[in-house]
MILORO-345099 format. One record per residue: x, y, z of N, C-alpha, C in turn. Coordinates in nm, 4 decimals. Layout:
REM residues N
     n.px     n.py     n.pz    ca.px    ca.py    ca.pz     c.px     c.py     c.pz
        X        Y        Z        X        Y        Z        X        Y        Z
...
This chain:
REM residues 81
     n.px     n.py     n.pz    ca.px    ca.py    ca.pz     c.px     c.py     c.pz
  19.8522  12.1746  19.1122  19.8395  12.3072  19.0544  19.8074  12.2936  18.9059
  19.7018  12.3540  18.8630  19.6560  12.3440  18.7253  19.7462  12.4198  18.6287
  19.8194  12.5201  18.6772  19.9026  12.6016  18.5886  20.0364  12.5363  18.5547
  20.0753  12.4358  18.6317  20.2038  12.3714  18.6055  20.1970  12.2924  18.4755
  20.3018  12.3084  18.3933  20.3095  12.2312  18.2692  20.3551  12.0902  18.3028
  20.2916  11.9938  18.2403  20.3318  11.8569  18.2612  20.4496  11.8276  18.1682
  20.5572  11.7744  18.2252  20.6766  11.7421  18.1466  20.6454  11.6301  18.0488
  20.6939  11.6453  17.9255  20.6790  11.5388  17.8266  20.7735  11.4251  17.8647
  20.7265  11.3000  17.8581  20.8147  11.1890  17.8957  20.9338  11.1775  17.8006
  21.0439  11.1257  17.8529  21.1639  11.1048  17.7727  21.1770  10.9570  17.7397
  21.2344  10.9295  17.6253  21.2495  10.7932  17.5756  21.3959  10.7669  17.5449
  21.4324  10.6384  17.5447  21.5703  10.5985  17.5171  21.5788  10.5182  17.3888
  21.6878  10.5391  17.3158  21.7256  10.4539  17.2035  21.8591  10.3927  17.2433
  21.8609  10.2618  17.2636  21.9849  10.1956  17.3022  22.0867  10.2032  17.1889
  22.2114  10.2235  17.2264  22.3207  10.2280  17.1303  22.3827  10.0889  17.1262
  22.3715  10.0215  17.0132  22.4261   9.8850  17.0064  22.5774   9.8847  17.0259
  22.6296   9.7798  17.0893  22.7757   9.7688  17.1012  22.8401   9.7720  16.9628
  22.9520   9.8409  16.9532  23.0239   9.8484  16.8263  22.9953   9.9737  16.7454
  22.9025  10.0578  16.7912  22.8755  10.1839  16.7200  22.9999  10.2709  16.7319
  23.0463  10.3265  16.6200  23.1672  10.4099  16.6252  23.1510  10.5286  16.7213
  23.2568  10.5559  16.7962  23.2558  10.6658  16.8926  23.2222  10.7982  16.8250
  23.2692  10.8165  16.7028  23.2426  10.9388  16.6270  23.0921  10.9637  16.6156
  23.0162  10.8589  16.5911  22.8712  10.8710  16.5769  22.8049  10.9022  16.7109
  22.8563  10.8426  16.8194  22.8003  10.8684  16.9523  22.8216  11.0140  16.9918
  22.9321  11.0720  16.9504  22.9614  11.2127  16.9796  22.8817  11.3048  16.8862
  22.8665  11.2642  16.7608  22.8005  11.3476  16.6599  22.6504  11.3655  16.6845
  22.5819  11.2593  16.7210  22.4352  11.2633  16.7305  22.3847  11.3686  16.8294
  22.4398  11.3806  16.9509  22.3886  11.4852  17.0410  22.4138  11.6280  16.9912
  22.5084  11.6454  16.8990  22.5294  11.7793  16.8436  22.4281  11.8107  16.7344
  22.3721  11.7071  16.6713  22.2736  11.7254  16.5643  22.1297  11.7220  16.6144
  22.1066  11.6500  16.7240  21.9718  11.6302  16.7756  21.9666  11.6685  16.9232
  21.8475  11.6980  16.9721  21.8293  11.7372  17.1117  21.8151  11.6122  17.1988
  21.9265  11.5410  17.2166  21.9305  11.4218  17.3005  22.0561  11.4257  17.3865
  22.0548  11.3452  17.4907  22.1739  11.3287  17.5727  22.2114  11.1814  17.5734
  22.3383  11.1550  17.5995  22.3858  11.0179  17.6118  22.3782  10.9812  17.7598
  22.3131  10.8694  17.7877  22.2970  10.8243  17.9252  22.3413  10.6785  17.9367
  22.3709  10.6380  18.0589  22.3994  10.4972  18.0870  22.2711  10.4331  18.1378
  22.2498  10.3097  18.0966  22.1275  10.2408  18.1363  22.1586  10.0928  18.1582
  22.1098  10.0392  18.2685  22.1295   9.8961  18.2960  22.0232   9.8165  18.2221
  22.0687   9.7114  18.1558  21.9779   9.6226  18.0828  22.0140   9.4795  18.1152
  21.9131   9.3976  18.1321  21.9382   9.2547  18.1515  21.9716   9.1926  18.0177
  22.0741   9.1095  18.0184  22.1186   9.0409  17.8976  22.0551   8.9027  17.8955
  22.0069   8.8617  17.7797  21.9397   8.7324  17.7691  22.0067   8.6445  17.6642
  22.1314   8.6087  17.6912  22.2030   8.5148  17.6074  22.2109   8.3819  17.6823
  22.2418   8.2763  17.6124  22.2420   8.1415  17.6703  22.3222   8.1322  17.7999
  22.4448   8.1836  17.8001  22.5280   8.1681  17.9192  22.5298   8.2921  18.0080
  22.4462   8.3914  17.9794  22.4442   8.5137  18.0588  22.3034   8.5487  18.1063
  22.2174   8.4525  18.1188  22.0787   8.4777  18.1568  22.0730   8.5553  18.2883
  22.0113   8.6722  18.2836  21.9934   8.7524  18.4040  22.1061   8.8493  18.4345
  22.2183   8.8398  18.3646  22.3272   8.9358  18.3859  22.2797   9.0751  18.3462
  22.3248   9.1755  18.4211  22.2941   9.3140  18.3859  22.4194   9.3797  18.3332
  22.4046   9.4580  18.2277  22.5167   9.5302  18.1676  22.4813   9.6779  18.1570
  22.5830   9.7612  18.1702  22.5662   9.9048  18.1493  22.5731   9.9310  17.9995
  22.4670   9.9822  17.9431  22.4645  10.0168  17.8016  22.4457  10.1671  17.7880
  22.4868  10.2206  17.6756  22.4638  10.3617  17.6461  22.3348  10.3755  17.5681
  22.2698  10.4901  17.5862  22.1463  10.5188  17.5131  22.1392  10.6681  17.4861
  22.0668  10.7030  17.3804  22.0330  10.8428  17.3550  21.8973  10.8666  17.4186
  21.8822  10.9722  17.4986  21.7572  11.0018  17.5677  21.7029  11.1366  17.5206
  21.5732  11.1373  17.4856  21.5089  11.2602  17.4424  21.3597  11.2388  17.4235
  21.2959  11.3381  17.3656  21.1518  11.3311  17.3397  21.1255  11.2302  17.2281
  21.0046  11.1746  17.2260  20.9709  11.0648  17.1363  21.0009  11.0956  16.9903
  20.9551  11.2071  16.9391  20.9772  11.2388  16.7976  21.1252  11.2516  16.7656
  21.2009  11.3068  16.8585  21.3452  11.3250  16.8365  21.4169  11.1903  16.8385
  21.3829  11.1035  16.9338  21.4533  10.9750  16.9387  21.4171  10.8869  16.8193
  21.2992  10.9048  16.7633  21.2655  10.8330  16.6394  21.3573  10.8779  16.5262
  21.3828  11.0090  16.5181  21.4733  11.0632  16.4160  21.6163  11.0128  16.4404
  21.6567  11.0102  16.5670  21.7912  10.9637  16.6034  21.8086  10.8179  16.5638
  21.7090  10.7352  16.5938  21.7182  10.5931  16.5602  21.7335  10.5740  16.4093
  21.6541  10.6457  16.3325  21.6606  10.6365  16.1861  21.7985  10.6816  16.1361
  21.8456  10.7960  16.1857  21.9750  10.8495  16.1447  22.0884  10.7536  16.1819
  22.0846  10.7012  16.3051  22.1901  10.6113  16.3504  22.1953  10.4863  16.2625
  22.0811  10.4278  16.2312  22.0784  10.3080  16.1473  22.1290  10.3371  16.0059
  22.0925  10.4539  15.9506  22.1422  10.4919  15.8176  22.2941  10.5059  15.8197
  22.3461  10.5715  15.9236  22.4905  10.5914  15.9345  22.5642  10.4584  15.9542
  22.5057  10.3676  16.0316  22.5682  10.2367  16.0518  22.5706  10.1572  15.9221
  22.4631  10.1634  15.8454  22.4613  10.0919  15.7159  22.5711  10.1456  15.6242
  22.5860  10.2770  15.6209  22.6894  10.3392  15.5389  22.8284  10.2962  15.5881
  22.8485  10.2960  15.7179  22.9769  10.2579  15.7782  23.0106  10.1124  15.7438
  22.9134  10.0246  15.7511  22.9347   9.8816  15.7243  22.9685   9.8576  15.5772
  22.9067   9.9352  15.4884  22.9263   9.9145  15.3444  23.0600   9.9673  15.2938
  23.1315  10.0443  15.3746  23.2611  10.0982  15.3309  23.3646   9.9912  15.3200
């Protein structure tokens, strides 16, 4: 059907382990993203091929770019305290 709108693809920004819970809760209230679970293969020396459940922020490309920038800025501030 030509009249149907094509959905814009959604993208994920992985949340690194150790991100404060406060930030994980705050970001979806500031940006149009949701927190999702995502399986990722881990590639460390003794864990080759292991899959782990990781959290990610999911949203439209422009929004997840903003989320990634904001999250990194907040983490830098948190680390410097």
